[in-house]
N, C-alpha and C positions, 0 to 999 in steps of 0.2 A: 451678311447670316448672321447673324444673331436667335440663338433659341438657346431654350431653357431647362434641364432638366434639372425632371422631378432623379430626385434618386433615394429614396426615405430606404431607412437601414435594413439590409434581409437580415433572417439570425442568420446565426452561427450555425453550422454544417459538418466540419471536418473537425476530429474527435480534439478532446480538452487536452490543454499545455501547449496547442500550436503558438494562440495567440498572452500576453502578457498582460494584454492592458484591450479588448476587446469592445469599440462600438466605445473609446474613450470621447469621442464627439459621434452625434450625430451627422452622418450628415443627411441634408433635407435635400438639393437642389446644386445643378454645379450653368454656371451659365459657357454654354459654347457652343466659339466664332466660325466661323469657312468660307473662302471665298464666294463670293457668286455665283447659281454659276457650278457645283460641289457638289458631287457625286457622291451615294453610301452606298460605292461596290466594289467588286472586286474579293479575297479572301483575303484571311487574318492568320498570318502565317513563323512565329518567334524569331523572329530579326525585331530591329529594334523603328516603328516609321519614317520615310521620311515626310517636312512636315509640321510635326507637331510636336507641342510646345507647351505648358504651363506659363500662361503668365503673369506678371503683378502688378493688382491692383494697385499696392501700397508700395514704399523699403522695409523689406524683409531680410534687414542684413548678416543672419546669420541663415540666409542659406546661398549655395554659392547664384552665379548664375552666369547670366551674358545677352548682351541686345537681342529679340526677344527679332526685330527684323530678321535679324540669316539664320534665324529659325522657319517663320513661318515667313515668306513672300505673303500679298495678295490683301494684306487685311490691311492696310494705309500706317503698318505702329513706324514711328520714327525714332524720338531716347526712351522707349516701354523695357523694360525689365524683365528675361522668362528663368521659369525655374534651370542652372545648365543641366544638359541631356543625362550626363551622366548624377546626376545631384538628388535621383528619384530616391534613393536606400534615407540624401542628408534630410530629403524631404521628411519620412517617415520618423523617425527616428528625433530634431530637429521639433516642428510644428507641435512632434506630443510632449520633447520635453520644455517647451516655452506656454506650450499649453495654449498656444495659437489656431484657430478654425479655419480651417483650411479655405473654407468658402469666405471667408475674411477677404482673404488675402492674392487669392491665383479662382485664375478661369480660362479656359482649355482652349485652344487653335490647334484645329487636324480639317485634316481633306480630303479622310479617308474615311473607311471602314474602318482601314486596320489600327488606323488615329488613332478614330470612334474610341473604337474595343478598347486597346491598349492604354490612352487617359482616363477610363474609366475607373480598369483596372489602380490603374493609380492611386486614380481616384478615392475606393476603398483601403486599397495601405494604408493612405493619411487617415485615415480615422480609427482600423484596427492596429493595433504598435504588440509586433512578437518582437522574438531576439529573434524570426530567421536564422533558425537552429534546427527546422522542419518545412528547410524551402518547399516542398513538394505537394504540403498540406495547404502551406503559410498560401500557395500561388490559386492554391485551385478557389480557396476561396476567396479570394478577389474574384480567379473565374466568373466561379458563377456570381458574384458579384454584377459587378459587368453583361454577366450576359443577360442578367435581368434584368439591369435597368434599360440596357440595348430593347426590352420585348417591351414593359410598360411603355417607355416613348417612341416605340413603331408610328404611329399617330403623328405626331408633331413631327418626328425625320423622315419620315415617310419611306420607309423602310417593308420590306417585302416579309412575309413570314419564309418566301426559299433562300433568301439572301442570310434570313438573320438563324434558317437552319444547315444552315451552309458556314456556314463564321462559329456555329456553340462546335462542328465537327472537325473545327480543324482547332478547335479549344477543345476538345477532345486530344487528338489525337497530339498538342502538344503537349498537357498535360499526364498522357503515359510517360511520356520521350520523358520530363521529367520524374519519378518516378523510377522508370529505366535503371538515370541516370546513378540515381539512389540508391541502386539498390535495392529496391521493395517493386518485382516486379507480380510480389506475388501479390500486391496494395492494389493494382489495376482496374480488375471489375469493381474491387469497393466503388474506386475514386470516377472512376467514367460512373456510374449508379449515381450520384449524386449528380453529371452534367445529365439530368439524364433532357428533355426537353419537357413535359409534360413536367414534371420537379421544377425544375425551372424559371417556369414560367408563374407555380401554382406561387413562391416565395414571396412575389408582393403583389 
């Protein structure tokens, strides 16, 4: 199953200074593949989803890599490389440093709603570089992008509104926990308002 997802840039919704190169490369589309019969169900948690990886279209020697078939079975992959699961931060930094558009070198394999959400979240990171000194706000921007892209591609994904809304509520809870961890509990309501359903649906 192969789908081209539209991933047009969303505006910055977090405070100034969170990113040092917001939109350094404008996102446009992401190729997503999943084994036939995969369905977008279940919730989203803060755990790294299994069977999700960014597969390399080309040799990207400056990124950490592992054999893709070890992480994403069911797609007939053989010797293709994938970004190592621990390499998301490396990719965010190195794609920006080398000025390599992510869409030129990566596609996403994921077989669950959680995998697709976090893949889209990481896709936002790859196009918007920041020092990661304000983690909760940095992640919130990428949460908003992922939710917006899920909503705007819902027809192509056969994703119903109730499943999307449950995912959005899960993401709001995950975000609140980040603000607590950073001792920014006073900002939780403000952050949650930026992820309100009506606001997210208007971003694109």
